[in-house]
PAZAPA-4460 file (N, C-alpha, C; in steps of 0.05 Angstrom, whole numbers, plus 32768, in hexadecimal, padded with zeros to 4 digits):
% residues 188
    n_x    n_y    n_z   ca_x   ca_y   ca_z    c_x    c_y    c_z   seq   type   mol
   86E9   83CF   7037   86CD   83D2   702E   86BC   83D7   7047     1      X     A
   86AC   83EC   7045   869B   83F4   705C   8681   83E5   705B     2      X     A
   8678   83DB   7073   865F   83CD   7075   8648   83E1   707B     3      X     A
   8631   83DC   706F   861A   83ED   7074   8611   83E9   7091     4      X     A
   8608   83FF   709E   85FE   83FC   70B9   85E5   83EA   70BA     5      X     A
   85E2   83DC   70CF   85CB   83CA   70D2   85B2   83DB   70D4     6      X     A
   859D   83D1   70C8   8583   83DE   70C9   8576   83D8   70E4     7      X     A
   8565   83EA   70EE   8558   83E6   7108   8549   83CC   7109     8      X     A
   853B   83C5   70F3   852B   83AC   70F3   853E   8393   70F5     9      X     A
   8555   8395   70E9   8569   837F   70EB   8573   837C   7108    10      X     A
   8578   8393   7115   8581   8392   7130   856C   8387   7143    11      X     A
   8553   838F   713E   853D   8384   714E   853A   8366   714B    12      X     A
   853D   835D   7132   853B   8341   712C   8552   8331   713A    13      X     A
   856A   833C   713A   8580   8330   7148   857C   832F   7166    14      X     A
   8572   8345   7170   856D   8347   718D   8558   8332   7195    15      X     A
   8543   832F   7185   852E   831B   718B   853A   82FF   718A    16      X     A
   8549   82F9   7176   8556   82DE   7174   8568   82D9   718C    17      X     A
   8577   82ED   7194   8588   82EA   71AB   8578   82E5   71C5    18      X     A
   8562   82F4   71C8   8551   82F0   71DF   8545   82D4   71E0    19      X     A
   853C   82CA   71C9   8531   82AF   71C7   8546   829A   71CE    20      X     A
   855E   829F   71C4   8574   828C   71CA   857A   828B   71E8    21      X     A
   8579   82A3   71F5   857E   82A4   7212   8569   8295   7221    22      X     A
   854F   8299   7219   8539   828B   7226   853C   826D   7223    23      X     A
   8542   8264   720A   8545   8247   7205   855D   823C   7215    24      X     A
   8573   824C   7216   858A   8243   7224   8585   8240   7242    25      X     A
   8575   8253   724D   856E   8252   7269   855E   8238   7270    26      X     A
   854B   8232   725E   853B   8219   7263   854D   8201   725F    27      X     A
   855D   8201   724B   856F   81EA   7246   8583   81E6   725D    28      X     A
   858C   81FC   7268   859F   81FB   727F   8590   81EF   7297    29      X     A
   8578   81F8   729C   8568   81EE   72B3   8564   81D0   72AF    30      X     A
   855B   81C8   7297   8556   81AB   7292   8570   819B   7295    31      X     A
   8586   81A6   728B   859F   8198   728D   85A8   8195   72AA    32      X     A
   85A4   81A9   72BA   85AB   81A8   72D7   859B   8192   72E5    33      X     A
   8581   8191   72DF   8570   817D   72EB   8577   8161   72E1    34      X     A
   857D   815F   72C8   8585   8145   72BD   859F   813B   72CA    35      X     A
   85B0   814D   72D2   85C9   8146   72E0   85C3   813A   72FC    36      X     A
   85AD   8144   7308   85A5   813A   7323   8594   8122   7321    37      X     A
   8582   8121   730C   856F   810B   7309   8574   8101   72EC    38      X     A
   8586   80EE   72E9   858C   80E4   72CE   8575   80D9   72BE    39      X     A
   8560   80CE   72CB   8549   80C3   72BC   8535   80D8   72B5    40      X     A
   853B   80F1   72BA   8528   8107   72B5   8520   8108   7298    41      X     A
   8506   810B   7293   84FC   810F   7278   8501   812C   7271    42      X     A
   8514   8132   7261   851D   814D   725B   8507   815D   724D    43      X     A
   84F7   8150   723B   84E2   815F   722E   84CC   8167   7241    44      X     A
   84C4   8155   7253   84B0   815C   7267   84B9   8173   7278    45      X     A
   84D3   8171   7282   84DE   8186   7293   84DF   81A1   7284    46      X     A
   84E6   81A0   726A   84E8   81B9   725A   84CC   81C6   7256    47      X     A
   84B8   81B5   7251   849D   81BF   724E   8494   81CC   7268    48      X     A
   8498   81BE   727F   8490   81C9   7299   849E   81E3   729E    49      X     A
   84B8   81E5   7298   84C7   81FD   729D   84BD   8214   728C    50      X     A
   84B6   820F   7273   84AC   8224   7261   8490   822D   726A    51      X     A
   847F   821A   7272   8465   8222   727C   8468   8233   7295    52      X     A
   847A   822C   72A7   847E   823C   72BF   8487   8258   72B8    53      X     A
   8499   825B   72A4   84A2   8276   729C   848B   8286   7290    54      X     A
   847A   8278   727F   8463   8286   7273   8450   828F   7289    55      X     A
   844A   827D   729C   8438   8283   72B2   8443   829B   72C2    56      X     A
   845D   829B   72C7   8469   82B1   72D6   8466   82CB   72C8    57      X     A
   846B   82CC   72AE   8468   82E5   729E   844B   82EE   729E    58      X     A
   8438   82DC   7299   841C   82E4   7299   8413   82EE   72B4    59      X     A
   841B   82E0   72C9   8412   82E8   72E4   841E   8303   72EC    60      X     A
   8437   8308   72E4   8444   8322   72EB   8435   8339   72DD    61      X     A
   842F   8336   72C4   8421   834B   72B5   8405   834F   72C0    62      X     A
   83F7   8338   72C5   83DC   833A   72D0   83DC   8347   72EC    63      X     A
   83F0   8340   72FC   83F2   834B   7317   83F4   8369   7316    64      X     A
   8402   8373   7303   8405   8391   7300   83EA   839E   72FA    65      X     A
   83DB   8391   72E9   83C0   839C   72E3   83AE   839B   72FB    66      X     A
   83AF   8384   730A   839E   8381   7322   83A6   8395   7337    67      X     A
   83C0   839A   733A   83CA   83AD   734D   83BF   83C9   7347    68      X     A
   83C0   83D1   732D   83B5   83EB   7325   8397   83ED   732B    69      X     A
   8389   83D6   7329   836C   83D6   732E   8366   83D2   734C    70      X     A
   837C   83CF   735C   8379   83CA   7379   8368   83B1   737F    71      X     A
   836E   839C   7370   8360   8382   7373   8375   836C   7378    72      X     A
   836D   835A   738A   837D   8341   738C   8374   832E   7375    73      X     A
   8383   8319   7371   837C   8306   735D   8361   82FA   7362    74      X     A
   835B   82F2   737B   8341   82E7   7381   832A   82FB   737F    75      X     A
   8330   8314   7386   831B   8329   7382   8314   832C   7365    76      X     A
   8329   832C   7354   8324   832E   7338   8314   8316   732D    77      X     A
   831C   82FE   7337   830F   82E6   732E   82F1   82E7   7335    78      X     A
   82EA   82F1   734C   82CE   82F3   7354   82BF   8307   7342    79      X     A
   82CB   831F   733F   82BE   8333   732E   82BB   8328   7311    80      X     A
   82D0   831C   7307   82CF   8312   72EB   82BB   82FB   72E8    81      X     A
   82BA   82EA   72FD   82A6   82D4   72FC   828A   82DE   72FB    82      X     A
   8284   82F2   730B   8269   82FE   730B   8264   830C   72F0    83      X     A
   8278   8319   72E5   8275   8326   72CB   826F   8311   72B5    84      X     A
   827D   82FB   72B5   8279   82E6   72A1   825E   82D9   72A3    85      X     A
   8252   82DA   72BA   8237   82CD   72BD   8222   82DB   72AC    86      X     A
   8227   82F5   72A5   8215   8303   7295   81FB   830A   72A4    87      X     A
   81E7   8312   7295   81CD   8318   72A1   81D0   832D   72B7    88      X     A
   81C6   8327   72CF   81C7   8339   72E5   81E2   8339   72F4    89      X     A
   81F4   8328   72EB   820F   8325   72F7   820D   8320   7315    90      X     A
   81FD   830B   731B   81FA   8304   7337   81F9   82E5   733A    91      X     A
   8200   82DC   7353   81FF   82C0   7358   8201   82BC   7376    92      X     A
   81FA   82A4   737F   81FC   829D   739C   821A   8298   73A1    93      X     A
   8223   829E   73B9   823F   8299   73C1   8247   827C   73BC    94      X     A
   8235   8269   73C0   823C   824D   73BC   8242   8247   739E    95      X     A
   8236   8256   738C   823B   8253   736F   8256   8260   7367    96      X     A
   825F   8273   7377   8277   8282   7370   8291   8276   737C    97      X     A
   828F   826F   7396   82A7   8264   73A4   82AE   8249   7397    98      X     A
   82C6   8245   7390   82CF   822C   7384   82CF   822D   7366    99      X     A
   82B9   8237   735A   82B8   8238   733D   82C8   824F   7332   100      X     A
   82C3   8267   733E   82D1   827F   7334   82E8   8287   7345   101      X     A
   82E6   8281   735F   82FA   8289   7372   8303   8271   7383   102      X     A
   831D   826A   7382   8326   8252   7391   8329   8258   73AF   103      X     A
   8313   825C   73BD   8314   8262   73DA   82FE   8251   73E8   104      X     A
   8301   824F   7402   82ED   8242   7413   82D6   8255   7416   105      X     A
   82C0   824C   7422   82A9   825E   7427   82B1   8274   743A   106      X     A
   82C2   826E   744E   82CB   8284   7460   82DC   8298   7452   107      X     A
   82EE   828F   7440   82FE   82A1   7431   82EE   82B1   741D   108      X     A
   82D9   82A5   7413   82C7   82B3   7401   82B9   82CA   740F   109      X     A
   82B0   82C5   7428   82A2   82DA   7437   82B4   82F2   743A   110      X     A
   82CD   82EF   7442   82DF   8305   7445   82E4   8314   742A   111      X     A
   82E7   8304   7415   82EB   830F   73FB   82D3   8320   73F2   112      X     A
   82BB   8316   73F6   82A3   8324   73EF   82A0   833D   7400   113      X     A
   82A7   833B   7419   82A5   8352   742B   82B7   836A   7421   114      X     A
   82CF   8363   7419   82E2   8378   740F   82D7   8385   73F6   115      X     A
   82CD   8375   73E3   82C2   8380   73CB   82A9   8390   73CF   116      X     A
   8299   8388   73E3   8281   8397   73E9   8287   83B2   73F5   117      X     A
   829C   83B2   7407   82A4   83CC   7413   82AE   83E0   73FE   118      X     A
   82BA   83D5   73E8   82C3   83E7   73D3   82AD   83EE   73BF   119      X     A
   8295   83E3   73C3   827E   83EA   73B2   827F   83DB   7397   120      X     A
   828D   83C5   7396   8290   83B6   737C   827B   83A0   737A   121      X     A
   8272   8396   7391   825C   8382   7391   8248   838B   73A6   122      X     A
   8231   837E   73A6   821E   8382   73BC   8210   8367   73C1   123      X     A
   8207   8364   73D9   81F8   834C   73E0   81DA   8354   73DF   124      X     A
   81CB   8342   73D2   81AE   8347   73D0   81A0   832E   73D9   125      X     A
   8188   8331   73E2   8178   831A   73EB   8173   8307   73D4   126      X     A
   8174   82EE   73DA   816E   82D9   73C6   8150   82D9   73C2   127      X     A
   8147   82DA   73A9   812A   82DC   73A4   811A   82C3   73AD   128      X     A
   8126   82AC   73AE   8117   8294   73B5   8120   8286   73CE   129      X     A
   8135   8290   73DB   813F   8284   73F3   8146   829A   7407   130      X     A
   8134   829E   741A   8137   82B5   742D   8150   82B2   743F   131      X     A
   815B   8299   7441   8173   8295   7451   818D   829C   7442   132      X     A
   818B   82A1   7429   81A3   82A5   7418   81A4   82C0   740C   133      X     A
   81BC   82C7   7403   81C0   82E1   73F4   81CD   82DB   73D9   134      X     A
   81CC   82EE   73C8   81DA   82ED   73AE   81EF   8302   73AE   135      X     A
   8204   82FD   73A0   8219   8311   739C   8215   831D   7380   136      X     A
   8215   8337   737F   8210   8344   7365   8225   835A   7360   137      X     A
   822D   835C   7347   8240   8372   733F   8231   838C   7340   138      X     A
   823E   83A0   734A   8233   83BC   7348   823C   83C6   732C   139      X     A
   8232   83DD   7325   823B   83E9   730B   8259   83EF   730C   140      X     A
   8262   83F8   7324   827F   83FD   7326   828F   83E3   7324   141      X     A
   8285   83CE   7331   8293   83B4   732F   8293   83A9   7313   142      X     A
   827D   83AC   7305   827B   83A3   72E9   828F   83B2   72D8   143      X     A
   8290   83CC   72DB   82A3   83DD   72CB   82C0   83D5   72D1   144      X     A
   82C6   83D1   72EB   82E2   83CA   72F2   82E9   83AF   72E8   145      X     A
   82D8   839B   72EA   82DD   8380   72E0   82E1   8380   72C2   146      X     A
   82D0   838F   72B4   82D2   8391   7297   82EC   839E   728F   147      X     A
   82F3   83B4   729A   830B   83C3   7292   8324   83B3   7299   148      X     A
   8324   83A6   72B1   833B   8396   72B9   833F   837E   72A6   149      X     A
   8329   8371   729F   832B   835A   728C   8334   8363   7271   150      X     A
   832C   837A   7268   8335   8385   724E   8353   8389   724F   151      X     A
   835D   8394   7265   837A   8398   7268   8389   837D   7268   152      X     A
   837F   836A   7277   838B   834F   7278   838C   8343   725C   153      X     A
   8376   8345   724D   8375   833A   7232   8389   8349   7220   154      X     A
   838C   8363   7223   839F   8372   7214   83BC   8368   7219   155      X     A
   83C2   8364   7233   83DD   8359   723A   83E1   833E   722E   156      X     A
   83CD   832D   7230   83D0   8312   7224   83D5   8314   7206   157      X     A
   83C5   8325   71F9   83C8   8328   71DC   83E4   8333   71D5   158      X     A
   83ED   8346   71E5   8408   8351   71E0   841E   833C   71E4   159      X     A
   841C   832D   71FA   8430   8319   71FF   8431   8303   71EA   160      X     A
   841A   82FE   71DE   8419   82E8   71CA   8417   82F4   71AE   161      X     A
   841B   830D   71AB   8417   831B   7192   8429   8313   717B   162      X     A
   8440   8307   7181   8452   8300   716B   844B   82E4   715F   163      X     A
   8437   82D7   716A   842F   82BD   7160   841A   82C0   714A   164      X     A
   841C   82B0   7136   8408   82B0   7121   83EF   82A2   712B   165      X     A
   83D9   82A5   711C   83C0   8298   7123   83C4   8279   7124   166      X     A
   83D3   826F   7111   83D8   8252   7110   83E8   8249   7128   167      X     A
   83FC   8259   7130   840C   8252   7148   83FB   8253   7161   168      X     A
   83EA   8266   7163   83D8   8267   717A   83C6   824F   717B   169      X     A
   83BB   8247   7164   83AA   8230   7164   83B9   8216   716B   170      X     A
   83D1   8213   7160   83E1   81FB   7166   83E8   81FB   7184   171      X     A
   83F0   8212   718E   83F7   8214   71AB   83DF   820D   71BC   172      X     A
   83C8   8217   71B5   83B0   8212   71C4   83A8   81F4   71C3   173      X     A
   83AB   81E7   71AC   83A6   81CB   71AA   83B9   81BB   71BC   174      X     A
   83D3   81C2   71BB   83E6   81B4   71CC   83E0   81B8   71E9   175      X     A
   83DB   81D0   71F1   83D5   81D6   720E   83BC   81C8   7217   176      X     A
   83A8   81C7   7206   838F   81B8   720D   8395   819B   7212   177      X     A
   83A5   818F   7200   83AD   8173   7204   83BD   816F   721D   178      X     A
   83D0   8181   7222   83E0   8180   723A   83CF   8182   7253   179      X     A
   83BD   8195   7253   83AB   8199   726B   839B   817F   7270   180      X     A
   8390   8174   725A   8380   815B   725E   8392   8145   7269   181      X     A
   83AB   8143   7260   83BD   812E   726A   83C2   8133   7288   182      X     A
   83C7   814B   728F   83CD   8151   72AB   83B4   814B   72BD   183      X     A
   839D   8154   72B3   8384   814F   72C3   837F   8131   72C6   184      X     A
   8383   8121   72B1   8380   8104   72B3   8393   80F8   72C8   185      X     A
   83AC   8102   72C8   83C0   80F8   72DB   83B9   80FF   72F7   186      X     A
   83AA   8114   72FB   83A2   811D   7316   8389   810F   7321   187      X     A
   837A   8102   730F   8362   80F4   7317   8368   80DB   7327   188      X     A
***
């Protein structure tokens, strides 16, 4: 008796299941190896950390490709995006931007701002109420680049998480919020 050929959707489903099993097996192998070295290891905690690291790696790799195409470093994008999110005139004092939007020192911020200014993406303007200070402001070109780059990042994120239902996204977000709060409390 002859078997009907597999349908493309059946093959895709099998390939996806196989890929998921390989990912799960890789994490379980890693956890098992560590448990062999550290018998008291909390396997669930290690598995969660391993999965988060893989997720972070995938997101960063895809985002890095977008930033490379835009000719932006991660910190340059953070600065442009931070100014864009501020709304209004898209401007702020360097002291408001360093640390909050960009994890750099004031010296590192100066070099970062200088590079973006040379590219015409930001400009320094006189502070209206403090003659000793300047404000950093997005140019039209900087605003357009930040907006387009963020749209591409959001598209990648949506694509990477596209197979999740709305309910799964909400459950995942609740869990990650709780996890982040736990981690932050432990660091205090």
